[in-house]
matplotlib code that plots the C-alpha trace (Angstrom):
import matplotlib.pyplot as plt

x = [-15.4, -15.2, -18.3, -18.2, -20.5, -20.5, -23.6, -23.5, -23.6, -26.4, -28.4, -27.8, -28.9, -32.1, -32.9, -31.6, -33.3, -36.6, -37.3, -38.5, -37.8, -35.4, -37.9, -38.8, -35.3, -35.2, -38.7, -38.6, -35.4, -36.5, -40.0, -38.4, -36.2, -39.2, -41.1, -38.2, -38.0, -41.7, -41.7, -39.6, -42.9, -45.1, -48.4, -47.7, -47.3, -50.9, -51.1, -47.9, -49.2, -52.5, -50.7, -48.2, -51.0, -53.1, -50.2, -49.4, -53.0, -53.2, -49.9, -51.1, -54.3, -52.4, -49.1, -47.0, -49.3, -46.8, -44.1, -46.6, -48.5, -45.1, -44.6, -48.1, -47.5, -44.2, -45.8, -48.6, -46.1, -44.1, -47.1, -48.3, -44.8, -44.6, -47.8, -45.7, -43.6, -40.5, -40.6, -40.9, -37.9, -35.8, -36.7, -35.8, -32.4, -31.7, -32.6, -30.5, -27.5, -27.9, -28.2, -25.1, -23.3, -24.0, -23.0, -20.0, -16.9, -17.1, -19.7, -20.5, -23.6, -23.7, -23.9, -26.6, -28.6, -28.3, -29.3, -32.4, -33.5, -32.6, -32.9, -35.6, -37.6, -37.7, -37.3, -35.3, -33.0, -29.4, -30.9, -33.4, -30.6, -28.5, -31.4, -32.3, -28.6, -28.5, -31.7, -30.3, -26.9, -25.1, -23.9, -20.3, -20.4, -21.4, -18.9, -19.6, -18.0, -18.5, -20.5, -18.2, -20.8, -21.5]
y = [-90.0, -86.6, -85.5, -84.1, -81.3, -79.9, -80.0, -76.2, -75.9, -78.4, -76.4, -73.2, -74.9, -76.1, -72.5, -70.7, -73.3, -72.5, -75.9, -74.6, -72.3, -72.7, -74.6, -76.9, -78.2, -80.9, -82.1, -81.9, -83.8, -87.0, -86.7, -86.5, -89.4, -91.5, -90.3, -91.1, -94.6, -95.1, -93.4, -96.2, -98.0, -95.5, -97.1, -96.2, -92.5, -91.4, -93.8, -92.4, -88.8, -89.8, -91.9, -89.2, -86.7, -89.1, -90.1, -86.4, -85.6, -88.6, -87.6, -84.1, -85.3, -87.8, -86.3, -83.1, -80.6, -77.7, -79.8, -81.9, -78.9, -77.6, -81.0, -80.9, -77.3, -78.4, -81.4, -79.3, -76.8, -79.6, -81.2, -77.8, -77.1, -80.4, -79.9, -78.1, -80.7, -78.5, -78.2, -82.0, -82.4, -79.9, -81.7, -85.1, -83.7, -82.2, -85.5, -87.5, -85.2, -85.6, -89.4, -89.6, -87.2, -89.5, -92.6, -91.7, -89.5, -88.4, -88.6, -86.9, -85.5, -88.8, -90.7, -88.3, -88.8, -92.6, -92.5, -90.4, -92.6, -96.0, -95.7, -93.1, -93.9, -90.2, -90.4, -87.1, -85.9, -84.5, -81.0, -81.4, -82.3, -79.4, -76.9, -78.2, -78.0, -74.4, -73.6, -75.2, -73.4, -76.8, -76.7, -76.1, -78.7, -81.7, -82.1, -83.3, -86.5, -90.2, -92.4, -93.9, -95.6, -99.3]
z = [8.4, 6.9, 5.1, 1.6, 2.7, 6.3, 8.5, 8.5, 4.7, 4.5, 7.1, 5.2, 2.0, 3.7, 4.6, 1.5, -0.8, 0.8, 2.2, 5.5, 8.4, 11.2, 13.5, 10.7, 10.2, 12.9, 11.8, 8.0, 7.6, 9.2, 7.7, 4.2, 5.0, 6.0, 2.9, 0.6, 1.9, 1.6, -1.8, -3.2, -3.8, -5.7, -4.7, -1.1, -1.7, -1.0, 1.9, 3.4, 3.3, 5.0, 7.6, 8.5, 8.9, 11.0, 13.2, 13.8, 14.8, 17.1, 18.8, 19.3, 21.1, 23.3, 24.3, 24.6, 23.0, 22.3, 20.7, 18.7, 17.5, 16.1, 14.5, 13.0, 11.7, 10.2, 8.5, 7.1, 5.7, 4.2, 2.5, 1.2, 0.0, -1.8, -3.9, -6.5, -8.4, -8.5, -4.7, -4.3, -6.6, -4.7, -1.4, -2.9, -4.2, -0.8, 1.0, -1.4, -0.9, 2.9, 2.5, 0.4, 2.6, 5.6, 3.8, 1.6, 1.9, -1.7, -4.5, -7.8, -9.5, -11.5, -8.1, -7.0, -10.2, -9.8, -6.2, -7.0, -9.9, -8.5, -4.7, -4.4, -7.6, -8.5, -12.3, -12.7, -15.4, -15.1, -15.8, -13.0, -10.6, -11.8, -11.4, -7.9, -6.8, -8.0, -6.1, -3.0, -3.5, -3.5, -7.1, -6.1, -3.3, -5.5, -8.3, -11.8, -12.8, -13.5, -11.2, -8.4, -6.2, -6.7]

ax = plt.figure().add_subplot(projection="3d")
ax.plot(x, y, z, "-o")
ax.set_aspect("equal")
plt.show()
């Protein structure tokens, strides 16, 4: 299945959008995926943050220290980054684009907006999505149009 956005473009978007550094990429993406799934229930948000931090610290103490220290550092940077609402929104938009890209050959901004609001419980406006796509330099990659996804 051909993706609407190539893996290379998504990777460049991650870096250019300021979501993290090169070594964060393999760590942040699955962490945001996990977070987005947990975030579907708002009451679990604080619990999820605490749990991710606790699990990381336990893993550092018990296993491969260099790799897990890197994981811990990446998680700490991610949570610090997320404290600003506009950064959390940008991360959610990036993750939603990645999810749609992995699931569908074509989608529109209307689909992205629907995915964020219905699947990720993000409560964002069309303007929020447009601004985040501009910041991520994905504005040209996600076309405007009516919702196609069912």
